[in-house]
C-alpha positions in Angstrom: 12.1 7.7 -55.9 10.2 10.9 -54.8 11.4 13.2 -52.2 8.9 14.4 -49.4 9.4 17.8 -47.8 10.3 17.8 -44.2 7.7 20.6 -43.5 4.2 19.4 -42.6 1.4 20.9 -44.3 -0.8 23.4 -42.1 -4.0 24.6 -43.3 -5.0 28.3 -43.0 -7.6 27.5 -40.4 -4.9 26.4 -38.0 -2.7 29.5 -38.6 -4.1 31.9 -35.9 -5.2 29.4 -33.4 -3.4 29.1 -29.9 -2.4 25.6 -30.6 -0.5 26.8 -33.8 1.3 29.6 -31.8 2.2 27.2 -29.0 3.6 24.7 -31.5 5.8 27.4 -32.9 7.2 28.6 -29.7 7.6 25.1 -28.5 10.0 24.3 -31.4 12.0 27.3 -30.3 12.0 26.7 -26.6 11.1 23.2 -25.6 12.4 23.2 -22.1 10.5 26.5 -21.1 7.1 25.2 -22.5 7.2 21.5 -21.9 10.1 20.5 -19.6 9.7 23.2 -16.9 5.9 22.8 -16.3 6.2 19.0 -16.2 9.1 19.0 -13.5 7.2 21.6 -11.5 4.2 19.5 -11.5 6.3 16.6 -10.4 7.9 18.5 -7.4 4.5 20.1 -6.3 3.0 16.7 -6.4 5.5 15.4 -4.0 5.0 18.4 -1.5 1.3 17.5 -1.6 1.5 13.8 -1.3 4.1 14.0 1.7 1.4 15.1 4.3 -1.1 12.5 2.9 1.4 9.7 3.4 2.3 11.0 7.0 -1.4 10.9 7.8 -1.5 7.3 6.6 1.6 6.3 8.7 0.4 8.1 11.9 -3.1 6.3 11.7 -1.1 3.0 11.6 1.0 3.9 14.5 -1.9 4.8 16.6 -3.6 1.3 15.8 -0.4 -0.8 16.4 1.4 0.2 19.6 3.8 -1.7 21.9 2.4 -3.8 24.7 3.8 -4.3 28.1 4.5 -7.8 29.3 1.4 -7.7 31.6 -0.9 -6.7 28.5 0.7 -9.6 26.5 -0.4 -12.1 29.0 -3.9 -10.7 29.4 -4.7 -10.8 25.8 -7.3 -13.5 24.9 -7.8 -14.4 28.6 -10.7 -11.9 29.4 -8.2 -9.7 31.1 -7.6 -12.1 34.2 -4.2 -11.5 35.9 -1.7 -14.4 35.2 1.2 -15.5 37.4 3.8 -17.5 35.5 4.7 -19.6 38.3 0.9 -20.5 39.0 0.6 -21.5 35.2 3.5 -23.6 35.3 2.3 -25.7 38.3 -1.3 -25.9 37.0 0.1 -27.3 33.7 2.4 -29.8 35.4 -0.4 -31.1 37.5 -2.3 -32.2 34.3 -1.7 -35.7 33.0 -0.3 -35.2 29.7 0.5 -38.7 29.0 -3.2 -39.8 28.9 -4.6 -38.5 25.6 -6.4 -39.7 22.6 -6.2 -38.5 19.1 -9.6 -37.6 17.5 -10.4 -36.3 14.0 -12.2 -33.1 13.6 -15.5 -33.5 12.0 -15.6 -32.0 8.5 -18.2 -29.9 6.9 -20.6 -31.6 4.4 -18.9 -31.8 1.1 -15.5 -30.8 2.5 -12.6 -33.2 1.5 -11.6 -35.1 4.7 -8.1 -36.0 3.2 -8.4 -39.8 3.7 -7.4 -41.9 0.5 
C-alpha cells in the first residue's frame, strides 16, 4: 500500500498571494486570526441588536396598556357609561325562560354539520 504525504501540494502561482500567507499564519496562530475576530463579531452584534430589540418591545408596550375598570366596561358599547346595578336589573327584567333555538343559516356550499 502506498503512503501519501501529509503536505498538500501548493502551486507556484499560489505562493505569493494573500490567501497563502494567511493560511500559513493561521496554522501558527489560529486563535488570533480566526477565533478572536469571530468572537468579537458575536459580541459586537449583541451590542448592535440590543437597542433594536428594545425598540420592538417599547412599541409593543405603547400599543398594549393597562385599562381602568371604567374603560373596560366602555369597550364595545360606543363609550356609553354603564352602571353595574342598572345592568343587573335590566337583565333580571328580561324573560330568560321563553326562548327558541334557531340554526344559523349557512353560506352556499358550506357544510352544515347535519348527518
